[in-house]
C-alpha positions as CSV (number, residue, x, y, z in Angstrom):
1,M,58.2,443.1,244.5
2,I,55.5,440.2,243.6
3,V,52.8,441.4,242.0
4,I,49.2,439.6,242.0
5,Y,46.2,439.8,240.2
6,T,42.9,438.3,241.8
7,D,39.4,437.4,240.6
8,G,36.6,435.9,242.1
9,S,33.1,434.6,240.1
10,A,29.9,433.0,241.3
11,R,27.6,432.1,239.2
12,G,23.6,433.0,240.1
13,N,25.4,434.7,242.8
14,P,25.1,433.0,245.2
15,G,25.5,429.5,243.2
16,P,29.3,427.4,242.2
17,G,32.5,430.0,242.9
18,G,35.4,429.9,241.6
19,W,38.8,432.5,242.5
20,G,41.8,432.6,240.2
21,A,45.8,434.5,240.8
22,V,48.6,434.9,238.8
23,I,51.7,436.0,241.4
24,A,54.6,437.0,239.9
25,D,58.1,437.6,241.1
26,D,61.3,438.3,239.6
27,N,61.7,434.9,237.4
28,R,59.0,433.0,237.9
29,V,54.4,433.6,236.9
30,M,52.6,431.0,239.1
31,E,49.0,430.9,238.9
32,L,46.5,429.1,241.5
33,G,42.5,428.7,241.3
34,G,40.1,426.9,243.3
35,E,36.4,426.2,243.3
36,D,33.2,426.3,246.2
37,V,30.0,425.0,245.0
38,H,27.7,427.7,246.9
39,N,29.4,430.8,247.1
40,T,28.9,434.5,245.9
41,N,30.7,437.1,244.2
42,N,32.1,439.0,246.5
43,R,33.5,436.0,248.6
44,M,35.1,434.7,245.8
45,E,37.1,437.8,245.7
46,L,38.2,438.1,248.9
47,I,39.2,433.7,249.3
48,A,41.0,434.7,246.0
49,A,43.0,437.6,248.2
50,I,43.7,435.5,250.4
51,R,44.7,432.3,249.4
52,A,48.0,434.3,247.0
53,I,49.2,436.0,250.2
54,E,48.8,432.3,252.0
55,Y,50.4,430.9,248.6
56,V,53.3,433.6,248.7
57,D,54.2,433.4,252.2
58,E,54.6,429.4,252.0
59,N,56.3,429.5,248.9
60,L,58.4,432.8,248.3
61,P,59.8,433.1,252.1
62,E,61.6,436.5,251.3
63,E,60.3,439.7,252.5
64,S,58.7,441.4,249.5
65,T,56.6,444.1,249.2
66,L,53.2,442.6,247.4
67,E,51.4,444.7,245.1
68,I,48.0,443.3,244.4
69,H,45.4,444.3,242.1
70,T,41.8,444.1,241.7
71,D,38.6,445.3,240.1
72,S,36.1,444.3,243.3
73,E,35.8,447.3,244.8
74,Y,34.1,445.8,248.0
75,L,37.9,443.8,248.1
76,M,39.8,447.0,247.2
77,K,37.1,449.5,250.1
78,G,37.2,446.7,252.1
79,I,40.7,446.6,252.8
80,T,41.9,449.9,252.1
81,L,39.0,451.6,253.6
82,W,35.9,450.2,255.6
83,I,37.7,447.8,257.9
84,K,39.1,451.0,259.6
85,D,36.0,451.9,261.1
86,W,35.2,447.6,261.4
87,L,37.5,447.3,263.6
88,K,37.0,450.6,266.2
89,R,32.7,449.9,265.5
90,N,33.0,446.0,266.5
91,W,32.5,444.6,263.2
92,R,29.2,446.7,262.9
93,T,28.7,448.9,260.0
94,A,28.0,452.3,259.6
95,G,24.3,451.1,259.9
96,K,25.5,449.5,262.8
97,K,24.6,446.0,261.1
98,P,26.8,443.1,260.9
99,V,29.9,443.2,258.8
100,M,28.9,440.5,256.2
101,N,31.7,438.1,255.5
102,K,33.2,438.9,258.3
103,E,35.3,435.2,258.8
104,L,37.0,436.1,255.7
105,W,37.6,439.7,256.0
106,Q,39.6,438.3,259.8
107,K,41.2,436.0,257.7
108,L,42.5,438.5,255.0
109,L,43.6,440.4,258.1
110,I,45.4,438.0,259.5
111,V,47.7,436.9,256.5
112,S,48.1,440.4,255.7
113,E,49.7,440.9,259.2
114,D,52.8,442.5,258.7
115,K,53.4,442.8,255.4
116,D,53.9,445.3,252.8
117,I,51.0,445.2,250.8
118,I,50.2,448.0,247.7
119,W,46.3,447.4,247.0
120,K,45.4,448.6,243.5
121,H,42.2,449.0,241.5
122,V,41.4,448.4,238.6
123,A,38.8,447.7,236.0
124,G,37.7,445.1,234.8
125,H,36.7,443.3,231.7
126,A,38.7,446.3,230.9
127,G,41.3,444.6,228.9
128,V,43.9,444.6,231.2
129,A,45.3,441.1,230.6
130,L,46.2,439.8,233.2
131,N,43.0,440.7,235.4
132,E,41.0,439.1,232.2
133,R,43.3,436.1,232.7
134,C,41.9,436.1,236.6
135,D,38.5,436.2,235.5
136,E,39.1,433.5,232.9
137,I,41.1,431.1,235.7
138,A,37.9,432.1,238.5
139,T,35.3,431.6,235.3
140,A,36.2,428.2,234.4
141,F,36.5,426.7,238.0
142,A,32.9,428.3,238.8
143,D,31.5,426.4,235.4
144,G,33.8,423.3,236.5
145,I,35.7,423.8,233.2
146,G,39.4,422.5,233.5
147,V,41.9,424.8,233.6
148,N,45.7,424.9,232.8
149,L,47.2,426.5,235.5
150,Y,50.9,427.5,234.4
151,N,53.9,427.8,237.1
152,G,56.9,428.6,234.9
153,D,59.9,431.4,234.4
154,R,58.4,434.6,234.0
155,S,60.1,434.6,230.4
156,A,58.3,431.8,228.9
157,Y,54.8,433.3,230.2
158,P,52.4,434.3,227.6
159,I,51.3,437.1,229.3
160,H,53.6,439.7,229.4
161,F,53.0,442.6,232.5
C-alpha cells in the first residue's frame, strides 16, 4: 500500500497557487510540491492528486494499492461520485452546464486508469499531521516561499503515520 496525502492552495482564489503531496511506501517518504502563478484552490487540489499519481507511476513501478487522502470535498466527491454522471452527460452537470476544470478531471481519469485507488476524505485544519504538512507545502508554494521537501527513509521522517 502506498499512502498519499494531497492539498492545494490559492491566494486570492484565483491567484498564486500551490500544491503539496506526501507519498509514503513501506520504506520511503517523498514530499512533492509546485506552484502556478494564477489558479484556484479547486484546480490546485486536482493538480496535487494528478502529480502524486504521476510520481508513483514514474518512480514506484511496482503495482500497489494507492490510498489517497484529501481534505477537498470537491476532489473527493468529484472523483468518487460526480464524475460518473458527468461522463454520461458528456461533461455536463445536472444543471446542464459545462463541468468546471474538465481538462483536469479528464487528466485525473487518465492517470487513475487501471489503478487500485482508495479515496479518503480527511478534515482540513483538524490536526491530521500529514494533511497539515501538505497544507504547509501548498501554501508556501502559493506564497512564493521556499520549502524544504523531504525525500528519504520513512523511519527518519519527522511526522509519524
